[in-house]
C-alpha positions in Angstrom: 20.3 0.0 -36.7 17.7 0.7 -34.0 17.7 2.6 -30.5 16.7 0.0 -27.9 16.2 0.7 -24.2 16.8 -2.4 -22.2 15.4 -3.1 -18.9 18.4 -4.1 -16.8 17.5 -5.7 -13.4 21.1 -6.5 -12.2 20.7 -10.3 -13.1 22.4 -12.3 -15.9 19.5 -12.7 -18.4 19.0 -9.0 -18.9 22.6 -8.2 -18.9 23.3 -10.6 -21.9 20.1 -9.5 -23.6 21.7 -5.8 -23.6 25.0 -7.4 -24.7 23.7 -9.4 -27.7 21.7 -6.4 -29.1 24.8 -4.3 -28.7 26.6 -7.0 -30.8 24.0 -6.9 -33.5 24.9 -3.1 -34.0 22.0 -1.5 -32.3 22.2 1.7 -30.1 21.5 0.3 -26.7 20.8 2.1 -23.5 20.4 0.3 -20.1 17.6 1.3 -17.9 17.3 0.2 -14.1 13.9 0.5 -12.7 13.4 1.0 -9.0 9.9 -0.5 -8.4 10.1 -0.8 -4.6 11.8 1.1 -1.6 12.4 0.1 2.0 15.2 0.2 4.3 15.2 -3.6 5.1 18.1 -5.9 4.3 15.7 -8.0 2.0 15.5 -5.0 -0.6 18.4 -5.6 -2.9 17.7 -2.6 -5.2 21.1 -0.9 -4.2 23.2 -3.9 -4.8 21.5 -4.9 -8.0 22.1 -1.1 -9.4 25.8 -1.6 -8.5 25.7 -4.8 -10.5 24.0 -2.9 -13.5 26.7 0.0 -13.6 29.6 -2.8 -13.6 27.9 -4.7 -16.4 27.0 -1.7 -18.5 30.4 -0.6 -18.1 31.9 -3.8 -19.2 29.7 -4.2 -22.3 30.0 -0.4 -22.9 26.6 1.1 -23.1 25.1 3.9 -21.2 22.7 3.4 -18.3 20.6 5.4 -15.9 18.0 4.6 -13.1 14.2 5.5 -13.1 12.0 5.4 -10.0 8.8 3.8 -10.7 7.8 3.0 -6.9 5.0 5.2 -6.8 3.4 3.6 -9.9 4.2 0.2 -8.7 2.4 1.0 -5.3 -0.8 2.4 -6.9 -0.8 0.0 -9.9 0.3 -3.3 -8.3 0.7 -3.3 -4.7 -2.6 -1.8 -3.8 -4.3 -4.5 -5.9 -2.1 -6.9 -4.4 -3.4 -6.1 -0.9 -7.0 -5.9 -2.2 -6.9 -9.5 -3.4 -5.6 -10.8 -0.2 -8.4 -9.0 1.8 -10.9 -10.9 -0.4 -9.1 -14.1 0.4 -7.7 -14.6 -3.0 -4.1 -15.4 -4.0 -2.9 -13.0 -6.5 0.3 -12.8 -8.9 1.8 -9.5 -8.7 4.5 -10.5 -11.2 1.8 -10.7 -14.0 0.6 -7.1 -13.0 4.1 -5.7 -12.9 4.8 -6.6 -16.7 1.5 -5.2 -17.7 1.6 -2.0 -15.5 5.2 -1.2 -15.2 7.6 -2.9 -17.5 5.3 -2.7 -20.4 3.7 0.5 -19.2 5.5 3.5 -18.0 8.7 1.9 -19.2 7.7 1.6 -22.7 6.3 5.1 -22.5 9.7 6.4 -21.3 11.5 4.7 -23.9 9.3 6.3 -26.5 9.7 9.7 -25.1 13.6 9.4 -25.4 13.2 8.3 -29.1 13.7 4.7 -28.6 12.4 2.2 -31.5 12.0 -0.7 -29.1 12.4 -1.8 -25.5 14.0 -5.3 -24.6 13.9 -7.4 -21.7 15.7 -10.7 -20.5 12.5 -12.6 -20.5 12.5 -16.0 -21.8 10.0 -16.0 -24.6 9.3 -15.4 -28.4 7.6 -12.8 -30.4 6.4 -14.0 -34.1 5.4 -11.3 -36.4 3.0 -12.7 -39.0 0.2 -11.2 -41.4 0.9 -7.6 -39.6 0.4 -9.0 -36.2 2.6 -10.0 -33.2 2.3 -13.3 -31.4 3.7 -14.2 -27.9 5.3 -17.6 -28.0 7.2 -20.1 -25.8 10.8 -19.6 -25.8 13.3 -22.2 -26.8 14.1 -22.9 -23.3 10.9 -24.5 -22.1 12.3 -25.0 -18.7 12.6 -21.3 -18.3 9.8 -20.0 -20.5 8.2 -16.8 -18.9 5.3 -16.4 -21.3 2.8 -17.2 -18.5 3.8 -14.0 -16.7 3.1 -12.0 -20.0 -0.3 -12.9 -20.5 -1.9 -9.5 -20.0 0.1 -7.9 -22.7 -1.5 -6.2 -25.6 -0.8 -6.7 -29.3 0.5 -3.2 -29.4 2.8 -3.5 -26.4 4.2 -6.6 -28.0 5.2 -4.9 -31.3 7.4 -2.6 -29.4 9.3 -5.4 -27.5 12.4 -7.4 -28.4 13.2 -10.6 -26.5 16.9 -11.4 -27.3 16.9 -14.4 -25.2 14.0 -16.2 -27.3 16.4 -18.9 -29.0 18.9 -19.4 -26.1 18.8 -21.8 -23.2 19.9 -20.7 -19.7 23.3 -22.5 -19.7 24.1 -20.7 -22.9 23.4 -17.4 -21.5 25.5 -18.2 -18.2 28.2 -19.2 -20.6 28.3 -15.8 -22.6 28.2 -14.0 -19.4 31.2 -16.0 -18.0 33.3 -15.6 -21.3 32.6 -11.6 -21.1 33.7 -11.9 -17.4 30.5 -10.2 -16.1 30.2 -9.8 -12.5 26.6 -11.2 -12.2 27.5 -14.2 -14.7 26.8 -16.8 -11.7 24.5 -14.7 -9.7 21.5 -16.6 -8.4 18.0 -16.3 -10.2 15.7 -14.2 -8.2 12.7 -16.1 -6.9 9.3 -15.1 -5.2 7.7 -11.7 -5.1 10.1 -9.0 -5.8 9.0 -6.6 -2.8 9.1 -9.2 -0.3 12.6 -10.7 -1.2 14.0 -13.1 1.4 12.1 -11.9 4.3 9.3 -13.7 6.1 5.9 -13.5 4.1 3.7 -13.5 7.1 5.7 -10.8 8.9 5.5 -8.8 5.8 2.0 -9.1 5.0 0.9 -8.5 8.6 2.7 -4.9 8.4 -0.2 -4.2 5.9 -3.1 -6.0 6.7 -4.6 -7.0 10.2 -4.7 -10.7 10.7 -7.6 -12.4 12.1 -7.2 -15.7 13.5 -9.9 -18.5 13.3 -10.8 -22.0 13.1 -9.5 -24.8 11.0 -12.3 -27.2 10.3 -12.9 -30.3 8.2 -15.7 -30.4 5.6 -18.0 -32.2 8.2 -17.4 -29.2 10.7 -15.0 -30.6 13.0 -12.4 -28.2 14.4 -9.0 -29.5 14.0 -7.1 -26.3 14.8 -6.5 -22.7 14.5 -5.3 -20.5 11.6 -3.4 -17.4 11.9 -5.5 -15.3 9.3 -6.9 -16.7 6.1 -4.7 -14.4 3.9 -1.7 -16.6 4.9 -3.0 -19.8 3.2 -3.5 -20.8 -0.5 -5.5 -23.6 -1.9 -3.6 -26.9 -1.8 -1.2 -25.8 0.8 0.1 -28.5 2.9 2.8 -27.1 5.1 2.7 -24.5 8.1 -0.9 -25.7 9.1 0.0 -26.6 12.6 -2.2 -29.5 12.7 0.0 -32.5 12.2 0.4 -35.2 14.7 -2.9 -35.4 16.0 -4.3 -38.4 18.0 -7.2 -38.8 15.8 -5.2 -38.3 12.6 -5.0 -41.0 10.0 -1.4 -40.2 9.4 -1.9 -38.6 6.0 -1.0 -34.9 5.2 -3.5 -32.2 5.6 -4.3 -29.9 2.8 -6.1 -26.5 2.4 -9.5 -27.1 0.7 -11.1 -23.7 0.8 -11.7 -20.5 2.6 -14.9 -19.2 4.0 -14.3 -15.5 4.4 -17.7 -14.7 5.8 -17.2 -17.0 8.7 -13.2 -16.7 8.9 -13.0 -20.7 8.6 -10.2 -22.4 6.9 -11.3 -25.8 5.6 -9.0 -28.9 5.2 -8.8 -32.4 4.4 -6.5 -35.3 4.9 -4.9 -36.8 2.0 -5.4 -35.7 -1.7 -9.0 -36.6 -2.3 -11.5 -35.6 -4.9 -12.2 -32.5 -2.8 -9.0 -31.0 -3.9 -9.8 -31.5 -7.6 -11.9 -29.5 -10.0 -13.5 -30.1 -13.4 -13.4 -26.7 -14.7 -13.3 -22.9 -14.0 -14.7 -19.5 -15.0 -12.4 -16.6 -15.6 -12.5 -12.9 -15.0 -12.1 -10.6 -18.2 -9.9 -12.5 -20.4 -7.0 -10.5 -22.3 -6.5 -11.7 -25.9 -3.1 -10.8 -26.9 -3.3 -10.8 -30.6 -7.0 -11.1 -31.4 -10.2 -13.0 -30.0 -10.7 -16.3 -31.6 -13.5 -16.5 -34.2 -14.9 -19.8 -32.8 -16.9 -19.4 -29.6 -15.7 -22.9 -28.5 -12.5 -24.8 -29.0 -9.9 -27.0 -27.4 -6.3 -25.9 -26.5 -3.9 -26.2 -23.9 -3.8 -24.1 -20.5 -1.7 -23.5 -17.5 -3.0 -22.5 -14.0 0.3 -21.9 -12.5 3.9 -21.2 -13.7 5.9 -24.1 -14.5 2.9 -26.4 -14.7 2.9 -28.8 -17.8 0.3 -27.9 -20.3 -3.3 -29.3 -19.6 -5.8 -29.9 -22.2 -9.0 -28.0 -21.8 -12.1 -27.2 -23.7 -12.8 -23.3 -23.9 -16.1 -21.7 -24.3 -16.1 -17.9 -24.7 -18.8 -16.3 -23.0 -18.8 -12.3 -23.5 -15.6 -11.0 -22.1 -14.5 -14.1 -19.9 -14.2 -17.8 -20.7 -15.4 -20.9 -19.3 -13.0 -23.8 -19.2 -13.8 -27.7 -18.9 -10.7 -29.9 -17.9 -10.0 -33.0 -19.8 -8.5 -34.3 -16.6 -9.4 -33.1 -13.1 -7.0 -30.4 -11.9 -5.6 -29.9 -8.5 -5.8 -26.9 -6.2 -7.1 -24.3 -8.8 -6.8 -21.0 -7.0 -9.0 -17.8 -7.5 -6.7 -14.9 -8.1 -4.0 -16.8 -9.9 -4.2 -16.8 -13.6 -5.3 -19.2 -16.3 -3.2 -18.9 -19.5 -4.1 -20.4 -22.9 -2.1 -21.9 -25.5 -2.3 -23.1 -29.1 0.3 -25.4 -30.5 1.2 -24.7 -34.1 2.3 -27.1 -36.8 5.8 -25.4 -37.2 6.4 -26.4 -33.6 5.7 -23.1 -31.9 3.2 -22.7 -28.9 1.3 -19.3 -29.1 0.3 -17.7 -26.0 -3.4 -16.7 -26.7 -3.8 -14.7 -23.3 -4.9 -15.0 -19.8 -7.2 -13.9 -17.2 -7.7 -14.2 -13.2 -9.4 -17.4 -12.1 -12.6 -16.3 -10.7 -14.6 -19.4 -9.9 -13.8 -23.0 -9.6 -16.3 -25.7 -11.0 -16.4 -29.0 -9.0 -18.3 -32.1 -10.2 -21.5 -32.9 -7.9 
């Protein structure tokens, strides 16, 4: 029997994860992490903690709350703002996992004598030859290994994923059979600290917006943007330039941002300008170990829920250069490229990931 601290969010996944570990005979403690504080209705921390109390009482485990709001602000939110200032599109959920859920949370659990921490993530841990490998979960539709691409092998050794072999309908069924208050609670979506509120309004409270021109690649001004930070590569809604008399009727898409001149470049239709042939990453995090071969083929994702894409990888110092087997749409600096290797046993191992630094286009 092990002592396990489970990160409980108030959602159904982490609740069922805690229940399953208790049923296996472990000493289970629920920990609710407060990572963001504000007084707006969009912040659901108080309501979520009430759900945590009810769930933990129902399954019979002790629980408590720890405030990591300062750590989150310093380690995640400040970086989030810095990236937007640079015209990039960050993914704070990846940072939150590395810097909070598998950082202070793991350290705290060890201080109180826990053998492991556990989460409600849909992903799998495989132990082999003294190493731990992160793999995709059984439920590929819910797999969250993409968001854990920045973990280290040491962090992985200390975590358990109780849902790794379950599919979401099974999880909800267990919760309903137990009569848990959150059995049919809607999955949380989007960035945790923004919640249901308007993204533009939220971001404008922290960063001054600088409106500017929207142009086509040939330099024609077709509209005005509200501030480059509000747009992302490939975006097609909310541009405010539809219905122009000189339009060909096709949708407009964001192609790139010119931060120096404060210009948002767009095009009509999904032309070749929106696609790229490769990318260069930032510092790459190899979860278990850096591959021996400097060049190899594998699969990659450039955004969550994207189907795997075949790529050729070239390792250069501490970053990677990728060449795509098929042109990829709207590759976005600041987002993460995550690599996967399919094994003969059917498992798909997450090798690691890095931020996308540079997009390569065919001349």
